[in-house]
C-alpha positions as CSV (number, residue, x, y, z in Angstrom):
1,M,135.4,170.8,109.9
2,T,138.2,173.2,110.6
3,N,139.0,172.0,113.8
4,F,139.5,168.7,111.8
5,S,142.9,170.1,111.3
6,I,144.0,169.1,114.7
7,I,143.8,165.5,114.5
8,A,144.3,165.8,110.4
9,P,148.1,165.3,110.9
10,Y,147.8,162.0,112.9
11,F,145.4,160.6,110.0
12,R,148.3,161.4,107.6
13,V,150.9,159.9,109.8
14,A,149.2,156.7,110.2
15,A,147.7,156.5,106.8
16,F,149.0,153.3,105.7
17,C,148.3,151.2,108.9
18,L,144.8,152.8,108.9
19,T,144.6,151.9,105.0
20,L,145.7,148.3,106.2
21,G,143.1,148.6,109.1
22,F,139.7,149.6,107.0
23,F,140.9,147.2,104.3
24,A,141.3,144.4,106.7
25,L,137.3,145.2,108.3
26,T,135.9,145.4,104.6
27,I,137.3,141.6,104.4
28,C,136.5,140.8,107.7
29,D,132.7,142.2,107.0
30,I,132.4,140.3,103.4
31,S,133.6,137.1,104.9
32,Q,131.1,137.2,107.6
33,M,128.4,138.0,104.5
34,L,129.8,134.4,102.9
35,I,128.9,132.1,105.9
36,P,124.8,132.7,106.1
37,R,125.1,131.6,101.8
38,L,127.5,128.4,102.6
39,V,125.0,127.6,105.7
40,G,121.9,128.1,103.1
41,R,123.4,125.9,100.7
42,I,124.1,123.2,103.4
43,I,120.4,123.0,104.4
44,D,119.3,122.7,101.0
45,L,121.7,119.7,100.2
46,L,120.2,118.2,103.4
47,A,116.8,119.0,102.8
48,D,117.4,117.1,99.0
49,H,118.7,114.4,101.0
50,S,121.5,114.9,98.2
51,A,124.3,115.8,100.7
52,T,127.1,113.3,100.7
53,G,130.8,113.8,102.1
54,R,132.2,115.0,99.2
55,S,129.9,118.0,99.0
56,F,129.1,118.6,102.3
57,L,132.7,118.7,103.8
58,P,134.7,121.1,101.7
59,M,131.4,123.7,102.4
60,L,131.9,123.2,106.1
61,G,136.0,123.3,105.7
62,M,135.1,126.5,103.7
63,I,132.8,127.7,106.8
64,V,135.5,126.9,109.4
65,G,138.0,129.0,107.1
66,L,136.2,132.0,107.0
67,A,135.6,132.2,110.5
68,A,139.3,131.9,111.1
69,I,140.0,134.4,108.4
70,V,137.3,136.8,110.3
71,A,139.4,136.0,113.7
72,I,142.2,136.7,112.3
73,L,140.9,140.0,110.6
74,R,139.0,141.1,113.3
75,Y,142.1,141.3,115.6
76,A,144.1,142.9,112.9
77,W,141.9,145.8,112.5
78,R,141.0,146.2,116.0
79,H,144.7,146.6,116.5
80,L,145.6,149.1,113.7
81,I,142.1,151.4,114.3
82,Y,141.4,151.0,118.1
83,G,145.2,151.2,118.4
84,F,145.5,154.5,116.5
85,S,142.6,156.1,118.3
86,R,144.3,155.5,121.8
87,R,147.4,156.6,120.6
88,L,145.2,159.5,119.4
89,E,144.1,160.2,122.9
90,K,147.3,160.0,124.5
91,D,148.8,162.9,122.6
92,L,146.0,165.0,122.3
93,R,146.2,165.1,126.4
94,R,149.9,165.6,126.1
95,R,149.4,168.4,123.9
96,L,146.6,169.8,126.1
97,Q,149.1,169.7,129.0
98,E,151.5,171.4,127.1
99,R,149.0,174.1,126.1
100,F,148.1,174.7,130.0
101,L,151.6,175.1,131.0
102,A,152.2,177.5,128.4
103,L,149.5,179.6,128.2
104,S,150.0,182.7,130.4
105,V,148.8,183.3,134.3
106,S,146.1,185.7,132.9
107,W,144.6,183.0,130.5
108,H,144.4,180.6,133.5
109,Q,142.5,182.9,135.5
110,T,139.6,183.5,132.7
111,N,139.0,179.4,132.5
112,S,138.5,177.5,135.5
113,S,140.1,174.4,136.5
114,G,136.9,172.3,136.0
115,D,136.6,173.5,132.0
116,M,140.0,172.4,131.7
117,M,139.4,168.9,133.6
118,A,136.4,168.2,131.1
119,L,138.7,168.9,128.2
120,A,141.5,166.1,129.3
121,T,138.5,163.7,130.2
122,N,135.2,163.9,128.8
123,D,136.3,165.9,125.5
124,I,139.3,163.9,124.7
125,E,137.2,160.7,125.2
126,S,134.7,161.9,122.6
127,V,137.3,162.1,120.0
128,R,138.7,159.0,120.5
129,L,135.2,157.3,120.5
130,A,134.4,159.3,117.1
131,V,138.2,158.6,115.4
132,G,137.8,154.8,116.5
133,F,134.3,153.1,117.3
134,G,132.8,156.1,115.4
135,L,134.6,154.8,112.2
136,V,134.5,151.4,112.3
137,S,130.7,151.5,113.2
138,L,130.3,153.6,109.9
139,V,132.4,151.0,108.0
140,D,130.2,148.1,109.0
141,A,126.9,150.2,108.6
142,V,128.2,151.1,105.0
143,V,130.1,147.6,104.4
144,L,127.4,145.0,106.5
145,G,124.4,147.3,105.5
146,L,125.2,147.0,102.1
147,S,126.1,143.3,101.4
148,A,123.4,142.3,103.5
149,V,121.0,144.3,101.6
150,A,122.8,142.9,98.1
151,F,122.2,139.6,99.3
152,M,118.6,139.6,100.2
153,L,117.8,141.1,97.3
154,S,119.8,138.6,95.0
155,I,117.6,135.7,97.1
156,D,114.1,137.7,96.7
157,P,113.4,141.1,96.1
158,Y,109.6,141.0,97.0
159,L,110.8,139.4,100.5
160,S,113.4,141.6,101.0
161,L,110.7,144.9,100.4
162,W,108.6,143.4,103.5
163,A,111.8,143.1,105.6
164,F,113.1,146.4,105.2
165,I,109.8,148.1,106.3
166,P,110.7,148.8,110.0
167,M,114.6,149.4,109.1
168,P,114.2,153.0,108.8
169,L,112.6,153.7,111.5
170,I,115.2,151.6,113.3
171,T,117.8,154.1,112.0
172,V,115.8,157.4,112.6
173,L,114.9,155.9,116.3
174,T,118.6,155.3,117.1
175,G,119.8,158.8,116.1
176,R,117.1,160.4,118.1
177,F,117.7,157.9,121.1
178,G,121.4,158.1,120.6
179,T,121.5,162.0,120.8
180,L,119.2,161.6,124.2
181,I,121.3,159.0,125.7
182,Y,124.6,160.6,124.9
183,R,123.5,164.3,126.2
184,R,122.0,162.5,129.4
185,M,125.3,160.7,130.3
186,L,127.2,163.9,129.7
187,D,124.6,165.4,132.3
188,A,125.6,162.4,134.9
189,Q,129.5,163.2,133.5
190,D,129.1,166.7,134.7
191,L,127.2,165.9,138.3
192,F,129.8,163.1,138.9
193,G,132.6,165.5,138.2
194,R,130.8,168.0,140.7
195,L,130.4,164.7,143.3
196,T,134.0,163.8,142.8
197,E,135.0,167.8,143.3
198,V,132.6,168.0,146.5
199,V,134.3,165.0,148.1
200,R,137.5,166.2,147.3
201,E,137.3,169.5,148.7
202,Q,135.7,168.3,151.9
203,L,138.7,165.8,152.2
204,S,141.4,168.9,151.9
205,G,139.4,171.1,154.5
206,L,138.7,167.6,157.1
207,K,140.4,169.3,159.8
208,V,138.5,172.3,159.4
209,I,134.8,170.8,158.9
210,R,136.0,168.8,162.2
211,A,137.2,171.7,164.0
212,M,134.4,173.5,164.0
213,A,131.6,170.6,164.1
214,L,130.3,170.8,160.5
215,E,130.1,167.2,159.8
216,P,126.3,167.4,159.4
217,L,126.3,170.3,156.8
218,A,129.4,168.8,155.0
219,Q,127.0,165.3,154.8
220,A,123.7,167.3,153.7
221,E,126.0,168.5,150.7
222,V,127.4,165.2,149.7
223,A,123.8,163.5,150.0
224,E,122.4,166.5,148.1
225,V,124.9,165.9,145.2
226,S,124.5,162.3,145.2
227,E,120.7,162.4,145.2
228,N,120.8,164.5,142.0
229,Y,123.8,162.4,140.9
230,M,121.4,159.1,141.3
231,K,118.2,160.9,139.9
232,K,120.7,161.5,136.6
233,N,121.2,158.0,136.3
234,I,118.2,156.3,136.7
235,R,117.0,159.0,133.9
236,L,119.7,157.3,131.8
237,S,118.9,154.1,133.1
238,L,115.3,154.3,132.1
239,L,115.9,155.7,128.6
240,M,118.7,153.0,127.6
241,G,116.0,150.3,129.1
242,G,113.3,151.6,126.6
243,F,115.8,152.3,123.8
244,F,117.2,148.8,123.5
245,P,113.8,146.5,124.1
246,L,112.3,149.1,121.5
247,M,115.1,147.8,119.3
248,V,114.5,144.7,119.9
249,L,110.8,145.0,118.9
250,L,111.4,146.4,115.9
251,T,113.9,144.0,114.5
252,N,111.5,140.9,115.5
253,L,108.7,143.0,114.1
254,A,111.2,142.7,110.4
255,L,111.5,138.9,111.5
256,A,108.0,138.1,112.0
257,L,107.2,139.9,108.6
258,T,109.7,138.1,106.8
259,L,108.9,134.4,108.9
260,Y,105.2,135.1,107.6
261,I,105.9,136.6,103.7
262,G,109.0,133.8,103.6
263,G,107.8,131.0,105.7
264,K,104.7,130.9,102.9
265,A,107.0,131.3,99.9
266,T,109.1,128.0,101.3
267,I,106.0,126.0,102.0
268,F,105.1,126.5,98.2
269,G,108.7,126.0,96.7
270,S,109.1,130.2,95.6
271,I,112.1,129.8,97.6
272,S,114.4,127.1,99.2
273,P,114.5,126.2,102.8
274,G,118.6,127.4,102.6
275,D,118.1,130.5,100.8
276,F,115.0,131.0,103.3
277,V,117.6,130.3,106.4
278,A,120.2,132.5,105.0
279,F,117.8,135.2,104.1
280,I,116.7,135.4,108.5
281,S,121.0,135.6,108.9
282,Y,121.4,138.5,106.2
283,L,118.1,139.9,108.1
284,T,119.7,139.4,111.7
285,L,123.2,140.6,110.6
286,L,121.3,144.1,109.1
287,S,119.8,144.9,112.1
288,W,123.2,145.9,113.9
289,P,124.2,148.1,110.5
290,M,120.7,150.3,111.0
291,M,121.2,150.7,114.9
292,A,125.0,151.8,114.4
293,L,124.4,154.0,111.8
294,G,122.3,156.6,114.3
295,L,124.9,155.5,117.0
296,T,128.0,156.3,114.6
297,L,126.8,160.0,113.5
298,G,125.9,161.3,117.2
299,L,129.2,159.9,117.9
300,I,131.1,162.0,115.4
301,Q,128.8,164.7,115.7
302,Q,129.8,165.0,119.6
303,G,133.4,164.5,118.8
304,M,133.7,167.5,116.3
305,A,132.2,169.3,119.2
306,S,134.4,168.4,121.6
307,L,137.7,169.4,119.0
308,G,135.7,172.7,118.7
309,R,136.1,173.3,122.6
310,L,139.9,171.5,122.5
311,G,140.7,173.9,119.9
312,R,140.0,176.8,121.6
313,V,142.7,175.7,124.0
314,L,145.4,174.1,121.1
315,K,145.0,177.2,119.1
316,A,145.1,179.9,121.5
317,T,147.3,182.6,120.3
318,E,148.9,184.6,122.9
319,K,151.3,187.4,121.9
320,S,154.6,186.7,123.1
321,V,157.4,189.3,123.9
322,H,159.8,186.3,124.3
323,P,162.1,185.1,122.0
324,Q,161.5,180.9,121.5
325,G,164.1,178.6,121.8
326,P,167.6,179.0,123.4
327,A,169.2,182.4,124.5
328,A,171.2,184.2,121.7
329,F,173.6,185.4,124.6
330,K,175.9,184.0,127.0
331,L,173.9,183.4,130.3
332,P,175.1,184.8,133.8
333,E,177.7,182.3,135.2
334,G,177.4,184.2,138.8
335,P,175.0,187.0,140.7
336,F,173.3,189.4,138.4
337,E,171.4,192.9,139.3
338,I,167.6,193.3,138.3
339,Q,166.5,196.5,137.3
340,F,162.9,197.9,137.6
341,E,162.8,201.5,135.2
342,N,159.6,203.4,135.4
343,V,157.1,199.6,135.8
344,S,153.8,200.2,135.7
345,F,151.4,197.1,136.0
346,S,147.5,196.5,135.5
347,Y,145.9,193.1,135.7
348,P,143.9,192.5,132.3
349,G,140.0,194.2,132.7
350,D,141.1,196.2,135.6
351,R,141.2,200.0,134.8
352,G,143.6,200.7,137.7
353,E,146.9,199.9,138.3
354,V,148.3,197.7,140.8
355,L,152.2,199.5,140.3
356,K,152.6,202.8,139.3
357,N,156.0,204.0,137.8
358,I,158.6,202.0,140.1
359,S,162.0,202.3,139.5
360,F,164.7,200.4,141.9
361,S,167.5,198.2,141.5
362,L,168.4,194.9,143.2
363,P,172.3,194.7,143.7
364,A,174.0,191.3,142.5
365,G,174.3,189.1,145.3
366,E,172.5,190.6,147.9
367,A,169.5,190.0,150.2
368,I,167.0,192.8,149.6
369,G,163.4,192.9,151.8
370,L,160.5,194.4,150.3
371,A,157.6,195.8,152.8
372,G,154.3,197.1,152.4
373,Q,150.9,196.8,153.2
374,T,148.6,193.6,152.0
375,G,147.1,194.4,148.6
376,C,149.8,197.2,147.6
377,G,151.7,194.8,145.2
378,K,154.2,193.0,146.5
379,S,153.5,189.6,144.9
380,T,152.5,191.2,141.6
381,L,156.1,192.8,141.6
382,A,157.2,189.4,142.1
383,A,155.5,187.8,139.3
384,L,156.5,190.6,137.1
385,I,160.3,189.1,137.7
386,V,159.9,185.9,137.0
387,A,158.1,186.8,133.7
388,L,154.3,185.1,135.2
389,Y,153.2,188.5,133.8
390,E,154.8,191.3,131.3
391,P,154.6,195.1,132.6
392,T,152.3,197.2,130.7
393,G,154.4,200.0,130.9
394,G,158.2,200.8,131.5
395,R,160.9,197.6,131.6
396,I,162.6,194.9,133.8
397,L,166.3,194.3,133.4
398,I,167.9,191.0,133.9
399,D,171.7,191.1,133.9
400,H,171.4,194.5,132.3
401,R,169.5,192.9,129.6
402,D,165.9,193.9,129.0
403,S,163.3,191.2,130.0
404,T,162.0,190.5,127.1
405,Q,165.2,189.6,125.4
406,W,165.4,186.5,127.4
407,P,163.5,183.0,126.5
408,L,161.0,182.1,129.3
409,E,162.6,178.8,130.1
410,D,166.1,180.6,130.1
411,L,164.8,183.5,132.2
412,R,162.8,181.3,134.9
413,G,165.4,179.0,135.6
414,L,167.6,181.8,137.2
415,F,164.9,182.0,139.6
416,G,163.3,179.9,142.5
417,Y,160.0,181.5,143.3
418,V,158.4,180.4,146.9
419,P,154.7,182.1,147.3
420,Q,153.0,181.8,150.4
421,D,150.9,179.5,149.7
422,G,153.4,176.9,149.8
423,H,151.8,174.4,147.3
424,V,152.6,170.5,148.3
425,F,152.0,167.9,145.6
426,T,150.2,164.6,146.8
427,G,153.1,161.7,147.2
428,T,156.2,161.6,149.3
429,M,158.6,163.9,151.1
430,R,161.4,162.8,148.3
431,N,158.8,163.5,145.7
432,N,157.9,167.3,146.7
433,L,161.6,167.9,147.4
434,A,162.9,166.6,144.2
435,F,160.6,167.9,142.3
436,G,162.6,170.3,140.3
437,C,165.8,168.0,140.7
438,P,165.1,164.9,139.7
439,Q,168.3,163.6,140.5
440,A,169.6,165.3,143.3
441,S,170.9,162.9,146.1
442,D,168.9,162.5,149.5
443,E,171.6,164.2,151.1
444,A,171.0,167.0,149.5
445,L,167.1,166.7,150.0
446,I,168.1,165.8,153.7
447,K,170.3,169.1,154.0
448,A,167.8,171.3,152.0
449,A,164.9,170.5,154.7
450,E,167.1,171.0,157.6
451,A,167.8,174.4,156.1
452,A,164.2,175.0,156.0
453,A,164.0,173.8,160.0
454,L,162.2,170.9,158.9
455,P,164.4,167.7,159.8
456,L,163.1,164.5,158.7
457,D,162.3,163.9,162.8
458,P,160.9,160.2,162.7
459,K,158.0,160.6,164.9
460,V,156.7,163.1,162.3
461,F,157.8,161.5,159.2
462,P,158.4,157.8,160.1
463,E,159.5,156.9,156.9
464,G,161.8,159.5,156.5
465,L,162.0,160.8,152.8
466,D,159.4,158.1,151.9
467,T,156.9,159.5,153.9
468,L,153.4,160.0,152.4
469,I,152.2,163.2,152.9
470,G,148.7,163.3,151.9
471,E,146.9,164.9,149.0
472,R,148.2,168.4,149.0
473,G,150.0,168.2,152.3
474,L,147.2,167.1,154.3
475,T,148.8,165.6,157.0
476,L,150.9,168.6,157.2
477,S,150.6,172.0,158.9
478,G,150.9,175.4,157.0
479,G,154.2,176.1,158.5
480,Q,155.1,172.9,157.6
481,R,154.1,173.3,154.1
482,Q,155.7,176.6,153.4
483,R,158.9,174.9,154.8
484,L,158.4,172.3,152.5
485,A,158.0,174.6,149.5
486,L,161.3,176.5,150.8
487,A,163.1,173.2,151.1
488,R,162.3,172.7,147.6
489,A,163.5,175.5,146.4
490,L,166.8,175.4,148.3
491,V,167.3,172.0,146.4
492,L,167.5,173.7,143.0
493,D,170.2,176.2,145.0
494,P,169.4,179.2,142.2
495,P,171.2,182.0,141.4
496,F,168.0,184.4,143.1
497,L,165.5,183.4,145.5
498,I,162.1,185.1,145.8
499,L,160.6,184.4,149.1
500,D,156.9,185.9,149.0
501,D,155.9,186.2,152.4
502,T,157.4,182.3,152.2
503,L,157.4,182.2,156.4
504,S,153.9,183.7,157.1
505,A,152.4,180.2,158.8
506,V,155.9,179.9,160.5
507,D,156.2,181.4,164.5
508,A,159.1,183.9,165.1
509,A,161.7,181.5,166.9
510,V,161.7,178.6,163.7
511,E,161.7,181.8,161.6
512,E,164.7,183.2,163.1
513,Q,166.3,179.6,162.8
514,I,165.4,179.7,159.1
515,L,166.9,182.8,158.3
516,S,169.9,182.4,160.5
517,S,170.9,179.5,158.3
518,L,169.6,180.9,155.2
519,I,171.4,184.1,154.6
520,P,174.8,182.7,155.1
521,L,173.6,179.9,152.8
522,R,172.9,182.3,150.2
523,R,175.6,184.7,150.2
524,G,176.8,185.8,146.9
525,R,173.3,185.0,145.3
526,G,170.4,187.0,145.3
527,T,167.7,186.7,147.3
528,L,164.2,189.0,147.7
529,I,162.3,188.7,150.9
530,I,158.8,189.9,150.9
531,S,157.9,190.0,154.5
532,H,155.1,191.7,156.9
533,R,157.8,190.9,159.8
534,M,160.2,192.8,161.1
535,T,162.8,189.8,161.9
536,S,162.4,188.9,158.2
537,L,163.3,192.2,157.1
538,A,166.1,193.1,159.4
539,R,168.3,190.3,157.9
540,A,167.9,192.3,154.3
541,S,170.9,194.6,153.8
542,R,168.5,196.9,151.8
543,V,164.5,197.3,151.9
544,L,162.4,198.7,149.6
545,S,158.4,199.8,150.7
546,L,155.6,199.7,148.5
547,E,152.6,202.1,149.3
548,D,149.8,201.9,147.0
549,G,151.4,200.6,143.7
550,R,154.3,203.0,144.6
551,L,158.1,202.8,145.8
552,S,157.7,205.0,148.9
553,Q,160.7,204.3,150.6
554,E,164.4,202.7,149.9
555,G,167.5,202.2,152.5
556,S,168.8,200.1,155.0
557,F,166.5,198.3,158.0
558,D,167.9,200.9,160.4
559,E,167.5,203.9,158.0
560,L,163.4,203.4,157.6
561,I,162.8,202.4,160.9
562,S,164.1,205.7,162.4
563,A,162.2,207.7,159.4
564,K,158.1,208.2,158.8
565,G,156.7,205.8,156.8
566,Y,155.0,201.7,157.1
567,L,158.2,200.4,158.2
568,A,158.4,203.1,161.0
569,R,154.5,202.3,161.8
570,L,155.4,198.4,161.5
571,A,157.7,198.9,164.1
572,E,155.7,200.8,166.3
573,L,153.4,198.0,166.3
574,T,155.6,195.3,166.7
575,R,157.5,196.6,169.5
576,L,154.4,196.1,171.7
577,G,155.3,192.2,171.3
578,A,154.9,190.7,168.0
579,D,157.4,188.5,165.9
580,G,159.9,188.3,169.2
581,Y,160.7,192.3,168.3
582,V,160.4,193.5,172.0
583,A,163.1,191.3,173.2
584,R,165.8,193.2,170.8
585,S,166.8,196.9,170.9
586,S,165.8,199.2,168.5
587,S,168.6,198.3,166.6
588,M,168.4,194.9,165.0
589,T,172.2,194.6,163.7
590,K,172.4,191.4,166.3
591,V,169.9,190.1,164.3
592,R,171.5,190.3,161.0
593,K,174.6,188.1,161.8
């Protein structure tokens, strides 16, 4: 019940509306119970041949009135109770999304996206059903059940005992079947999620599948998952196909006993025909509460289990070194300096350090290059700057202030971070370019795209900014996705831009075109260029070189290619013709123009 605290505030806020809703539900159920009694009296009047307009019509009017009350109250409680469950569902999903965005990268690395999708869909749906349908069915089971039993006992206690014989069995079997049905439904839903994921992956990798002629293998994978999904659903259908006929059998058994015992009592005058009809009506009404009780208990149990799973995310606590709320100091209005002081870092669970006692500074308003072999810690260093991770040793100063003194939102608002993968969102070019700046004008979006060497050529983008680019940029090449991600960052015009091997999928000529417009465009603002390419590093006013997690060299581009070290080795390799470097002199001064 400790997990109930997650949704308890919603019940407190909506207490008045829920009270009205359950009051309406109770009156609605009681009103239903009165109708069979009136029908029984009418039948007795007809059987005695004593029915007159004066005695007959008022009862018909009462039946019509009760039916109208039931209809109005049913609409009211559905709106109040089911509406509450839907609002709860919406807000739980919003809170869950907020937590997903707030939790650290380390947390996401230890929790799969499949689990997060299950939480946002199946688990929240289970909570909604428990709060809405589950509570309504529980009230129905209590009010309808007790009312039906009371009316039946008032008509004939002996006949009631015979009618109640199958009812406990109905409740037990419903609870047992309900649990099995729910489990098999979850299995089918999980497999449906797997099927969806397989199809999604294949659609995303359609070019690779076709290029390598792997269509038969892809079809076989989908066929295997589809076969398992079909079998799961057939098992579910067989179980449900057995459950409902069994319930009908047991309720009809109770009805048969009632007809046999009650029929004889009616013939011998122990019970009137009207009371016998009313009794049968109450018996029919009682069958639903008996079935609902078992289903309700299963729904509430599953809802509490889902609340527990949601609670592990919504109540997840992480030690934050950053203050909450707005900054307590004035934010920089112009270029700012970044300093690393003896910074070390190791990923959670790893014994080795990725970065080891690094110290350097990135001067305000300059373009700085960062070079190093794959796996030396370049991307980790960039992630530390924007506080995706926190240093395990040393400190980082942003504008001469410890990064831990900055609120995360203010700190990250200083940076534009463009990673190598160049993630593209499903939608149009406009949606992607304006993702971080929805109010940007079309002119600003087009200008940023042109600066990233991604002109909206009608042959490539026939609808211009409104061109759909497919899921995750499926219709774009790797280089186009990277340039789109770069243009998205340029729209923000951040004080400091981090390019983490952003142009790795772009050829040397296009890269030179981008840099020749980017460097002048960024003049007076900070830029960190992480790259393996000489043409990119040559644009920087200063270059840092990482080797095995340590800062091995620091200086101008010309100084580093003339000294022994990683950059000199890279220069030697590129002289063989890579990156267009062979077409230039040993000095790259001209490239920096």
